[in-house]
DRENPA-3360 file (N, C-alpha, C; in nm, 2 decimals, always signed):
BEGIN
1 = MKSDEIIE = +0.08/-0.12/+0.00/+0.00/+0.00/+0.00/+0.09/+0.12/+0.00 ~ +0.05/+0.22/-0.08/+0.13/+0.34/-0.10/+0.14/+0.42/+0.03 ~ +0.03/+0.41/+0.11/+0.03/+0.49/+0.24/+0.11/+0.43/+0.35 ~ +0.16/+0.31/+0.33/+0.23/+0.25/+0.45/+0.34/+0.34/+0.50 ~ +0.42/+0.41/+0.42/+0.53/+0.49/+0.47/+0.47/+0.61/+0.55 ~ +0.35/+0.66/+0.51/+0.29/+0.77/+0.59/+0.25/+0.72/+0.73 ~ +0.18/+0.60/+0.73/+0.14/+0.54/+0.85/+0.26/+0.51/+0.94 ~ +0.37/+0.47/+0.89/+0.49/+0.44/+0.97/+0.54/+0.57/+1.03;
9 = KIRSKLKE = +0.53/+0.68/+0.96/+0.57/+0.81/+1.01/+0.49/+0.85/+1.13 ~ +0.35/+0.83/+1.11/+0.26/+0.87/+1.22/+0.29/+0.78/+1.34 ~ +0.31/+0.65/+1.31/+0.34/+0.56/+1.42/+0.46/+0.60/+1.50 ~ +0.57/+0.64/+1.43/+0.69/+0.69/+1.49/+0.66/+0.81/+1.58 ~ +0.59/+0.90/+1.52/+0.55/+1.03/+1.60/+0.47/+0.99/+1.73 ~ +0.38/+0.90/+1.72/+0.31/+0.85/+1.83/+0.40/+0.80/+1.94 ~ +0.49/+0.71/+1.90/+0.58/+0.65/+2.00/+0.67/+0.75/+2.06 ~ +0.70/+0.86/+2.00/+0.79/+0.96/+2.05/+0.71/+1.06/+2.14;
17 = SDPARRTV = +0.58/+1.06/+2.12/+0.50/+1.17/+2.19/+0.48/+1.14/+2.34 ~ +0.47/+1.25/+2.42/+0.46/+1.24/+2.56/+0.31/+1.21/+2.60 ~ +0.28/+1.09/+2.66/+0.14/+1.06/+2.69/+0.07/+1.17/+2.77 ~ +0.14/+1.24/+2.85/+0.08/+1.35/+2.93/+0.04/+1.47/+2.85 ~ +0.09/+1.48/+2.73/+0.06/+1.60/+2.65/-0.03/+1.57/+2.54 ~ -0.10/+1.46/+2.54/-0.19/+1.43/+2.43/-0.31/+1.51/+2.43 ~ -0.36/+1.55/+2.31/-0.48/+1.62/+2.30/-0.59/+1.54/+2.24 ~ -0.55/+1.43/+2.17/-0.64/+1.33/+2.12/-0.62/+1.20/+2.19;
25 = VNTFQFNF = -0.72/+1.15/+2.25/-0.71/+1.02/+2.32/-0.82/+0.92/+2.27 ~ -0.85/+0.93/+2.15/-0.96/+0.85/+2.09/-0.90/+0.74/+2.00 ~ -0.99/+0.65/+1.96/-0.95/+0.55/+1.87/-1.03/+0.56/+1.74 ~ -0.96/+0.55/+1.62/-1.02/+0.57/+1.49/-0.98/+0.45/+1.41 ~ -1.08/+0.41/+1.33/-1.05/+0.31/+1.23/-1.05/+0.37/+1.09 ~ -0.94/+0.35/+1.02/-0.92/+0.40/+0.88/-0.94/+0.28/+0.79 ~ -1.03/+0.30/+0.70/-1.05/+0.19/+0.59/-0.99/+0.25/+0.46 ~ -0.89/+0.18/+0.42/-0.82/+0.22/+0.30/-0.88/+0.15/+0.18;
33 = TDADGKLI = -0.91/+0.22/+0.07/-0.97/+0.15/-0.05/-0.87/+0.18/-0.17 ~ -0.90/+0.10/-0.27/-0.83/+0.12/-0.40/-0.91/+0.22/-0.48 ~ -0.86/+0.25/-0.60/-0.92/+0.35/-0.68/-1.07/+0.32/-0.71 ~ -1.11/+0.19/-0.71/-1.25/+0.15/-0.74/-1.33/+0.15/-0.61 ~ -1.28/+0.19/-0.50/-1.36/+0.19/-0.37/-1.36/+0.06/-0.30 ~ -1.28/-0.04/-0.34/-1.28/-0.17/-0.28/-1.18/-0.16/-0.16 ~ -1.22/-0.22/-0.05/-1.14/-0.22/+0.08/-1.01/-0.29/+0.05 ~ -0.89/-0.22/+0.08/-0.76/-0.29/+0.08/-0.72/-0.34/+0.22;
41 = KSMVFDFK = -0.74/-0.24/+0.31/-0.69/-0.27/+0.45/-0.75/-0.18/+0.54 ~ -0.78/-0.23/+0.67/-0.83/-0.14/+0.77/-0.72/-0.13/+0.88 ~ -0.70/-0.01/+0.92/-0.59/+0.02/+1.03/-0.66/+0.09/+1.14 ~ -0.62/+0.06/+1.26/-0.67/+0.13/+1.38/-0.56/+0.23/+1.43 ~ -0.60/+0.35/+1.44/-0.52/+0.46/+1.49/-0.56/+0.48/+1.64 ~ -0.49/+0.42/+1.73/-0.53/+0.42/+1.87/-0.45/+0.53/+1.94 ~ -0.50/+0.65/+1.96/-0.43/+0.76/+2.02/-0.43/+0.75/+2.17 ~ -0.51/+0.66/+2.22/-0.51/+0.63/+2.37/-0.39/+0.55/+2.40;
49 = ALDIYEGS = -0.36/+0.44/+2.33/-0.25/+0.35/+2.35/-0.13/+0.40/+2.27 ~ -0.14/+0.51/+2.20/-0.03/+0.55/+2.11/+0.02/+0.45/+2.02 ~ -0.07/+0.38/+1.95/-0.03/+0.27/+1.86/-0.12/+0.28/+1.73 ~ -0.06/+0.22/+1.63/-0.14/+0.20/+1.50/-0.12/+0.05/+1.46 ~ -0.23/-0.02/+1.43/-0.21/-0.16/+1.40/-0.32/-0.19/+1.30 ~ -0.29/-0.30/+1.22/-0.39/-0.35/+1.12/-0.50/-0.42/+1.19 ~ -0.63/-0.40/+1.14/-0.74/-0.46/+1.20/-0.86/-0.37/+1.21 ~ -0.96/-0.41/+1.29/-1.07/-0.32/+1.31/-1.09/-0.29/+1.46;
57 = APGADGQV = -1.16/-0.19/+1.49/-1.19/-0.15/+1.62/-1.34/-0.13/+1.64 ~ -1.42/-0.23/+1.68/-1.56/-0.22/+1.69/-1.61/-0.10/+1.78 ~ -1.53/-0.06/+1.88/-1.56/+0.05/+1.96/-1.50/+0.18/+1.93 ~ -1.45/+0.19/+1.80/-1.38/+0.31/+1.76/-1.47/+0.44/+1.77 ~ -1.41/+0.55/+1.81/-1.48/+0.68/+1.82/-1.52/+0.73/+1.68 ~ -1.44/+0.69/+1.58/-1.47/+0.74/+1.45/-1.42/+0.65/+1.35 ~ -1.47/+0.66/+1.23/-1.43/+0.58/+1.12/-1.41/+0.66/+0.99 ~ -1.29/+0.65/+0.93/-1.26/+0.72/+0.81/-1.24/+0.63/+0.70;
65 = TISDEDFY = -1.31/+0.65/+0.59/-1.29/+0.56/+0.47/-1.23/+0.66/+0.36 ~ -1.11/+0.62/+0.31/-1.04/+0.70/+0.22/-0.95/+0.61/+0.13 ~ -0.93/+0.66/+0.01/-0.85/+0.57/-0.08/-0.70/+0.58/-0.04 ~ -0.63/+0.48/-0.06/-0.49/+0.47/-0.03/-0.42/+0.59/-0.10 ~ -0.45/+0.62/-0.22/-0.39/+0.73/-0.30/-0.42/+0.87/-0.23 ~ -0.54/+0.89/-0.19/-0.58/+1.02/-0.13/-0.51/+1.04/+0.01 ~ -0.50/+0.93/+0.08/-0.44/+0.94/+0.21/-0.29/+0.97/+0.19 ~ -0.23/+0.91/+0.09/-0.09/+0.94/+0.05/-0.07/+1.08/+0.02;
73 = LVGTKQKT = -0.17/+1.14/-0.06/-0.16/+1.28/-0.10/-0.17/+1.37/+0.02 ~ -0.25/+1.34/+0.12/-0.26/+1.42/+0.24/-0.13/+1.40/+0.32 ~ -0.08/+1.28/+0.33/+0.04/+1.25/+0.41/+0.17/+1.32/+0.35 ~ +0.17/+1.34/+0.22/+0.28/+1.40/+0.15/+0.26/+1.55/+0.13 ~ +0.15/+1.60/+0.19/+0.12/+1.74/+0.19/+0.08/+1.79/+0.05 ~ +0.04/+1.71/-0.04/+0.00/+1.75/-0.17/-0.14/+1.80/-0.17 ~ -0.22/+1.75/-0.07/-0.36/+1.79/-0.06/-0.39/+1.79/+0.09 ~ -0.49/+1.87/+0.13/-0.53/+1.87/+0.27/-0.65/+1.77/+0.29;
81 = FQEILQQE = -0.67/+1.73/+0.41/-0.78/+1.64/+0.44/-0.91/+1.71/+0.40 ~ -0.91/+1.85/+0.43/-1.03/+1.93/+0.40/-1.06/+1.92/+0.25 ~ -0.96/+1.93/+0.16/-0.99/+1.92/+0.02/-1.05/+1.78/-0.02 ~ -0.99/+1.68/+0.04/-1.04/+1.54/+0.01/-1.19/+1.53/+0.05 ~ -1.22/+1.59/+0.17/-1.36/+1.58/+0.22/-1.45/+1.67/+0.12 ~ -1.40/+1.78/+0.08/-1.49/+1.87/+0.00/-1.51/+1.80/-0.14 ~ -1.42/+1.72/-0.18/-1.43/+1.65/-0.31/-1.51/+1.52/-0.29 ~ -1.56/+1.50/-0.17/-1.63/+1.38/-0.13/-1.55/+1.25/-0.17;
89 = KAKIDGDE = -1.42/+1.26/-0.14/-1.34/+1.14/-0.17/-1.31/+1.07/-0.04 ~ -1.36/+1.11/+0.07/-1.35/+1.04/+0.20/-1.48/+1.04/+0.27 ~ -1.50/+0.94/+0.35/-1.63/+0.93/+0.43/-1.59/+0.92/+0.58 ~ -1.66/+1.00/+0.66/-1.63/+1.00/+0.80/-1.76/+0.97/+0.88 ~ -1.75/+0.88/+0.97/-1.86/+0.85/+1.06/-1.81/+0.85/+1.21 ~ -1.90/+0.88/+1.30/-1.87/+0.86/+1.44/-1.88/+1.00/+1.51 ~ -1.80/+1.00/+1.62/-1.80/+1.11/+1.71/-1.74/+1.23/+1.64 ~ -1.82/+1.33/+1.60/-1.78/+1.44/+1.52/-1.67/+1.52/+1.59;
97 = EAINKMLE = -1.68/+1.55/+1.72/-1.59/+1.62/+1.80/-1.45/+1.55/+1.80 ~ -1.45/+1.42/+1.83/-1.33/+1.35/+1.83/-1.26/+1.35/+1.69 ~ -1.34/+1.33/+1.59/-1.29/+1.33/+1.45/-1.23/+1.47/+1.42 ~ -1.30/+1.57/+1.45/-1.24/+1.71/+1.43/-1.11/+1.73/+1.50 ~ -1.10/+1.68/+1.62/-0.97/+1.70/+1.69/-0.86/+1.63/+1.62 ~ -0.89/+1.51/+1.57/-0.79/+1.43/+1.50/-0.75/+1.50/+1.37 ~ -0.85/+1.55/+1.30/-0.83/+1.62/+1.17/-0.75/+1.74/+1.19 ~ -0.77/+1.81/+1.31/-0.70/+1.93/+1.34/-0.55/+1.89/+1.35;
105 = KFRINSQN = -0.52/+1.78/+1.41/-0.38/+1.73/+1.42/-0.32/+1.71/+1.28 ~ -0.40/+1.65/+1.19/-0.36/+1.64/+1.05/-0.33/+1.77/+0.99 ~ -0.42/+1.87/+1.01/-0.40/+2.00/+0.96/-0.27/+2.07/+1.01 ~ -0.25/+2.06/+1.14/-0.13/+2.11/+1.20/-0.01/+2.05/+1.14 ~ -0.01/+1.92/+1.13/+0.11/+1.85/+1.08/+0.13/+1.87/+0.93 ~ +0.02/+1.90/+0.86/+0.03/+1.93/+0.72/+0.09/+2.07/+0.69 ~ +0.09/+2.15/+0.79/+0.14/+2.29/+0.77/+0.29/+2.30/+0.79 ~ +0.35/+2.19/+0.85/+0.49/+2.19/+0.88/+0.58/+2.18/+0.75;
% end
């Protein structure tokens, strides 16, 4: 998957982060699809345990469905998550407040 390198970068940042300074302590399931919308892989971004792993999280606070390509574009700062959402290329379900906090992190990180 093209996004694997981006996921690894996020995983490394999580491992380096100070658990006492977390602003997001939720769990999110990301469903990555191919260009045709078929599921390739599901990954759990667990900001509570500061870990990312393959699988599903039935009790996730939010779920994001996005193509591997679009996630890669966001991760490499070629597009913002906001642009992807406006183009209706991603689907978000769940706790809106928790999801917005997480997306805020993506926005902050995409401005660096």
